[in-house]
LOZAPA-911365 format. One line per field, with one value per residue (C-alpha): x negated, y, z negated; residue in one letter. Coordinates in pm, whole numbers, plus 32768, in hexadecimal, padded with zeros to 4 digits. Example, Ala and Ser with C-alpha at 12.3 -4.5 7.8 and 13.67 -1.06 7.14 Angstrom:
! LOZAPA-911365
u (7B32, 7AA9)
v (7E3E, 7F96)
w (7CF4, 7D36)
type (A, S)
***
This chain:
! LOZAPA-911365
u (5A00, 5B66, 5B96, 5CEB, 5CDE, 5D55, 5C57, 5B5D, 5BB6, 5D27, 5CD2, 5C0D, 5D1A, 5E23, 5D68, 5D50, 5ECB, 5EA1, 5FA7, 6118, 6184, 62F1, 6309, 61E4, 6203, 614C, 6108, 6080, 5FAD, 5F4D, 5DED, 5D36, 5C3B, 5B13, 5B89, 5AA3, 5B92, 5B30, 5B07, 5A32, 5B46, 5BAA, 5C9E, 5D75, 5CBC, 5D3C, 5BF9, 5C55, 5DC6, 5EBD, 5F31, 607F, 61CB, 62B6, 619E, 6146, 5FE8, 5FDB, 60D2, 6218, 628E, 62C9, 6420, 64D2, 63BF, 63EA, 6318, 6336, 6295, 6266, 61A8, 606B, 607A, 6104, 614E, 61CE, 6258, 6319, 641F, 63B9, 6362, 6377, 6330, 63F3, 62BF, 61EE, 609C, 5F79, 5EF5, 5DF2, 5E21, 5ECD, 5E79, 5F6C, 5F27, 5FBC, 6025, 608A, 5F2A, 5E45, 5E71, 5DB4, 5D99, 5E57, 5E1E, 5DA8, 5E7A, 5DC0, 5EA5, 5D99, 5D9D, 5E2B, 5FA8, 6063, 61CC, 6281, 63B3, 63A6, 6274, 62DD, 6215, 62BC, 6256, 6208, 6300, 630E, 628D, 6170, 609F, 60F4, 614D, 6078, 5FEF, 5FB3, 5F01, 5EDC)
v (839A, 8411, 8557, 85DA, 8631, 85ED, 84F1, 8564, 8445, 84AC, 8610, 8596, 8498, 85A9, 8646, 84EF, 84BD, 8385, 83D7, 8427, 846F, 8481, 8324, 8255, 818D, 825C, 81AB, 8209, 8121, 8151, 8128, 810D, 8205, 8144, 8173, 822A, 82FB, 8447, 84FD, 83DD, 82D7, 825A, 813B, 809B, 7F9C, 7EC6, 7EFE, 7F8C, 7F9D, 7F87, 7E29, 7E1D, 7D69, 7E42, 7ED2, 7E27, 7E2F, 7F39, 8014, 808B, 8149, 82BD, 8333, 847B, 8516, 868A, 874A, 88C4, 89FA, 8B4B, 8C4F, 8B9F, 8A8D, 8932, 885D, 8703, 8666, 8531, 84DD, 8481, 8314, 8229, 80C5, 8008, 7F8F, 7FBB, 8028, 8117, 81D1, 82E5, 833A, 82DA, 82B3, 8316, 824F, 81FC, 808E, 80B0, 8111, 8006, 808F, 81D0, 82BF, 8408, 849D, 8456, 84C9, 84FD, 84F0, 8599, 8484, 8328, 8333, 8219, 81AB, 809F, 8085, 816B, 8207, 8340, 841A, 856B, 860A, 877E, 8878, 886B, 89C9, 8A55, 8A86, 894F, 8830, 86F9, 8715, 8874, 88FD, 8A73)
w (8333, 836E, 842D, 8499, 8609, 8766, 87E3, 88E8, 89D1, 89C2, 8A25, 8B53, 8BB2, 8BBC, 8CE1, 8D83, 8D69, 8C93, 8B8B, 8BAB, 8A48, 8AB2, 8B4A, 8AC7, 8984, 8881, 8738, 85E4, 850B, 839E, 8312, 81C8, 813F, 81CE, 8335, 8426, 84FA, 8598, 86E5, 8769, 8737, 8890, 8851, 8744, 8670, 8552, 848F, 8338, 8393, 8273, 821A, 8166, 8168, 8236, 830C, 8454, 84E9, 85F7, 853F, 85D6, 870A, 86E3, 8755, 8792, 8863, 88A0, 899D, 8994, 8A27, 8981, 8A49, 8AB7, 89AD, 89F3, 88C3, 8873, 873A, 86CD, 85C9, 8466, 843C, 8314, 82AD, 81A3, 80F0, 7FBC, 8042, 8027, 8158, 8183, 82F3, 8437, 85A5, 86B6, 87F1, 8944, 8949, 8AB8, 8B1C, 8A88, 8926, 8978, 8851, 883E, 86E4, 8584, 845A, 8313, 81E2, 810E, 8008, 7FDA, 7FE7, 7F3A, 7F50, 7E8E, 7F71, 80A3, 8143, 8200, 82EE, 8314, 845C, 8460, 84EF, 866A, 86AE, 877D, 8640, 8576, 8664, 8654, 87B7, 8841, 8970, 8999)
type (M, I, V, Q, T, Q, T, T, S, F, K, A, E, L, Y, Q, A, V, H, N, L, L, T, D, T, I, K, I, A, L, Y, T, S, I, A, D, L, N, A, D, T, T, V, Y, S, S, T, N, E, V, V, A, T, G, Y, S, P, G, G, S, P, L, T, G, V, A, L, S, I, S, G, T, T, V, Y, V, N, W, A, N, I, S, W, T, A, G, L, T, A, R, C, A, L, I, Y, N, A, S, K, S, N, K, S, V, A, V, L, D, F, G, A, D, K, T, S, T, T, T, F, L, I, T, M, P, A, N, T, S, T, T, A, L, I, R, T, A)
***
């Protein structure tokens, strides 16, 4: 089952000072519709990961990290990311490659998304109500 969420282990690890989203290598990997990614996902796994020419196992590093504060909300987002590949993906896992591939968040695309040349993930606006990672 695929459920979009920050993973429970990530939330706990924030309080344990495990992750530094500004300096660690944060990656995103793409998965098929039979992936089982949800709040209980603790680490990156290649099980049911997309296989396609132009896509490397483990995905790609996210870049352009932006950490912001608005009132009592802290939020983080990254730049859009793309792969020059023909592929079909149903979801993605954001994970911390610098910290033993610990999970951060699951993105649910809502349905299979297919590209013939470039697969693009457009990140949400970096605001306190729409950013990918938010803590109020």
